[in-house]
C-alpha positions as CSV (number, residue, x, y, z in Angstrom):
1,X,161.0,33.9,143.9
2,X,158.6,36.2,145.9
3,X,158.8,38.8,143.2
4,X,157.9,36.3,140.5
5,X,154.8,35.2,142.6
6,X,153.8,38.8,143.1
7,X,154.2,39.5,139.4
8,X,152.1,36.5,138.5
9,X,149.4,37.5,140.9
10,X,149.3,41.1,139.7
11,X,149.2,39.9,136.1
12,X,146.2,37.7,136.7
13,X,144.4,40.5,138.5
14,X,145.2,42.9,135.6
15,X,144.0,40.5,133.0
16,X,140.7,39.9,134.8
17,X,140.0,43.6,135.2
18,X,141.1,44.5,131.7
19,X,139.0,41.7,130.2
20,X,135.8,42.3,132.1
21,X,135.6,46.1,132.7
22,X,135.4,47.2,129.0
23,X,132.6,44.7,128.3
24,X,130.6,45.5,131.4
25,X,131.2,49.3,130.8
26,X,129.6,50.6,134.0
27,X,130.4,54.1,133.0
28,X,128.1,53.9,130.0
29,X,125.5,51.9,131.9
30,X,125.2,54.5,134.7
31,X,122.6,56.7,133.0
32,X,120.5,53.7,132.1
33,X,120.8,52.5,135.7
34,X,119.6,55.9,136.9
35,X,116.7,55.9,134.4
36,X,115.6,52.4,135.5
37,X,115.7,53.3,139.1
38,X,114.1,56.8,138.8
39,X,111.2,55.7,141.0
40,X,113.5,55.1,144.0
41,X,114.6,57.4,146.7
42,X,118.4,58.1,146.9
43,X,118.8,55.6,149.8
44,X,116.9,52.9,147.8
45,X,119.0,53.6,144.7
46,X,122.2,53.3,146.8
47,X,120.9,49.9,148.1
48,X,120.1,48.8,144.5
49,X,123.6,49.8,143.4
50,X,125.1,47.7,146.2
51,X,122.9,44.7,145.3
52,X,123.8,45.0,141.6
53,X,127.5,45.1,142.5
54,X,127.1,42.0,144.8
55,X,125.0,40.1,142.2
56,X,127.7,40.9,139.6
57,X,130.4,39.6,141.8
58,X,128.6,36.3,142.5
59,X,127.8,35.8,138.8
60,X,131.3,36.5,137.6
61,X,133.0,34.4,140.3
62,X,130.6,31.5,139.7
63,X,131.3,31.8,135.9
64,X,135.0,31.7,136.5
65,X,135.0,28.8,139.0
66,X,132.3,26.5,137.7
67,X,131.0,28.0,134.5
68,X,132.8,25.7,132.2
69,X,131.8,22.6,134.2
70,X,128.1,23.7,134.3
71,X,128.1,24.2,130.5
72,X,129.8,20.8,130.0
73,X,127.3,19.1,132.3
74,X,124.3,20.4,130.3
75,X,126.0,20.0,127.0
76,X,125.9,23.8,126.2
77,X,128.7,25.5,124.4
78,X,129.9,29.0,124.9
79,X,128.8,30.0,121.4
80,X,125.2,28.9,122.2
81,X,125.3,31.0,125.4
82,X,126.5,33.9,123.3
83,X,123.7,33.6,120.8
84,X,120.9,33.2,123.4
85,X,122.3,35.9,125.6
86,X,123.0,38.2,122.7
87,X,119.4,38.0,121.7
88,X,118.3,38.9,125.2
89,X,120.7,41.9,125.2
90,X,119.3,43.0,121.8
91,X,115.7,42.8,123.1
92,X,116.6,44.9,126.1
93,X,118.5,47.4,124.2
94,X,115.7,47.7,121.6
95,X,113.2,48.4,124.3
96,X,115.4,51.1,125.8
97,X,116.1,52.6,122.4
98,X,112.5,52.9,121.3
99,X,110.2,52.7,124.3
100,X,109.7,55.2,127.1
101,X,112.2,55.0,129.9
102,X,110.2,53.4,132.7
103,X,111.7,52.7,136.2
104,X,112.1,49.0,137.0
105,X,110.8,49.3,140.5
106,X,108.6,52.2,141.8
107,X,105.4,52.9,143.6
108,X,103.1,55.9,143.5
109,X,104.5,57.0,146.9
110,X,108.1,56.5,145.6
111,X,108.9,53.8,148.2
112,X,109.5,50.4,146.7
113,X,109.3,47.2,148.7
114,X,112.6,45.3,149.5
115,X,111.5,42.4,147.4
116,X,110.8,44.5,144.3
117,X,114.2,46.2,144.8
118,X,116.0,42.9,145.1
119,X,114.2,41.4,142.0
120,X,114.7,44.5,139.9
121,X,118.4,44.7,141.0
122,X,119.0,41.2,139.6
123,X,116.8,41.3,136.4
124,X,117.3,43.2,134.3
125,X,119.8,45.6,135.9
126,X,122.4,43.0,136.9
127,X,121.6,40.5,134.2
128,X,121.8,41.2,131.3
129,X,122.3,45.0,131.5
130,X,125.5,44.8,133.7
131,X,126.7,41.2,133.5
132,X,125.6,40.0,130.1
133,X,126.6,37.0,127.9
134,X,129.7,38.8,126.8
135,X,131.2,39.2,130.3
136,X,129.9,35.8,131.3
137,X,131.7,34.1,128.4
138,X,134.8,36.0,129.1
139,X,134.6,35.0,132.8
140,X,134.1,31.3,131.7
141,X,137.1,31.6,129.5
142,X,139.3,33.0,132.3
143,X,138.5,30.0,134.4
144,X,138.5,27.4,131.6
145,X,142.1,26.3,131.9
146,X,143.1,26.4,135.6
147,X,146.7,25.7,136.4
148,X,147.6,22.3,137.7
149,X,148.8,21.9,141.3
150,X,147.3,23.4,144.5
151,X,150.2,25.9,144.9
152,X,149.5,27.5,141.5
153,X,145.7,27.1,141.7
154,X,145.1,29.0,144.9
155,X,146.9,32.2,143.9
156,X,145.1,32.1,140.6
157,X,141.7,31.8,142.2
158,X,142.6,34.5,144.7
159,X,143.8,36.8,141.9
160,X,140.5,36.3,140.1
161,X,138.6,37.2,143.2
162,X,140.6,40.4,143.6
163,X,140.2,41.3,139.9
164,X,136.4,40.7,140.0
165,X,136.2,42.6,143.3
166,X,137.9,45.6,141.8
167,X,135.5,45.5,138.8
168,X,132.5,45.3,141.0
169,X,133.6,48.1,143.2
170,X,133.9,50.2,140.0
171,X,130.3,49.1,139.1
172,X,129.1,50.2,142.5
173,X,130.7,53.6,142.4
174,X,129.5,54.3,138.8
175,X,125.9,53.3,139.7
176,X,125.9,54.8,143.2
177,X,126.9,58.2,141.9
178,X,125.1,58.1,138.6
179,X,122.9,61.0,139.7
180,X,125.9,63.3,139.8
181,X,126.8,62.4,136.2
182,X,123.2,63.1,135.2
183,X,123.1,66.4,137.0
184,X,126.1,67.5,134.9
185,X,124.5,66.3,131.7
186,X,121.1,67.8,132.3
187,X,117.8,66.3,131.2
188,X,118.4,66.6,127.5
189,X,121.9,65.4,127.7
190,X,120.9,62.4,129.9
191,X,118.2,61.4,127.4
192,X,120.7,61.6,124.5
193,X,123.3,59.6,126.6
194,X,120.7,56.9,127.5
195,X,119.6,56.5,123.8
196,X,123.2,56.4,122.6
197,X,124.2,53.9,125.2
198,X,121.1,51.8,124.3
199,X,122.2,51.8,120.6
200,X,125.7,50.8,121.6
201,X,124.3,48.0,123.8
202,X,122.2,46.9,120.8
203,X,125.3,46.8,118.6
204,X,127.1,44.8,121.3
205,X,124.3,42.3,121.5
206,X,124.3,41.9,117.7
207,X,128.1,41.4,117.8
208,X,127.7,38.8,120.6
209,X,125.1,36.9,118.5
210,X,127.4,37.1,115.5
211,X,130.4,35.8,117.4
212,X,128.4,32.9,118.8
213,X,126.8,32.1,115.4
214,X,130.0,32.3,113.5
215,X,131.8,30.1,116.0
216,X,129.0,27.5,115.7
217,X,129.1,27.7,111.9
218,X,132.9,27.2,111.9
219,X,132.5,24.2,114.2
220,X,129.9,22.7,111.9
221,X,132.1,23.2,108.8
222,X,135.1,21.8,110.7
223,X,133.2,18.7,111.7
224,X,131.9,18.3,108.1
225,X,135.5,18.7,106.8
226,X,136.7,16.0,109.1
227,X,133.8,13.7,108.3
228,X,134.3,13.9,104.5
229,X,137.7,12.1,104.3
230,X,136.4,9.5,106.7
231,X,133.3,8.8,104.6
232,X,135.5,8.7,101.4
233,X,137.8,6.2,103.0
234,X,134.9,3.9,104.0
235,X,133.5,4.1,100.5
236,X,136.7,2.7,99.2
């Protein structure tokens, strides 16, 4: 009995990490994080990485626990979130791909204020660069069908907490030590890596938009297909 509970708990943790980590891809986002925080000192960059990891944890947990209910309350579907969020991701990726790589927060003296660090850590580094519409929609899906009964619900919620925590720890480590990766790549290699990651991010954003738009189109066609027999029956 105990082994079955442990197996269930470990399976939920594994599913959460396996579903979220490839979409978030903190390994590929590390060079972009470093470029966007190039105006910060190492201590400020470490604090920013911690804030990004914390913000990501809060966003993902909130999406798992109440995301589906919030969307239902406002009458917003997951495909609509994907379309809107995918457009934001595409816009961010396009600016990274074509424009100069400017730090999000910096001052001429190189010391940013705590407020600017906090704001920059949330937008655009946490959202949509790290936790975008793809990972949010996955998180909402993870929590969309909670098990019935308190005894099954509590371990599931705890397993999701652990899975998201593991994911955010990986985000922190990748961003915290992004400078070591860049040192190995060199200036030219880092620039290539950033542009390549930006292009991949643009493709991901386009795919998210397509997924949302196609789901909305299928829903419209399905509704039209159901309405046609009903209208035909009324005409008779």
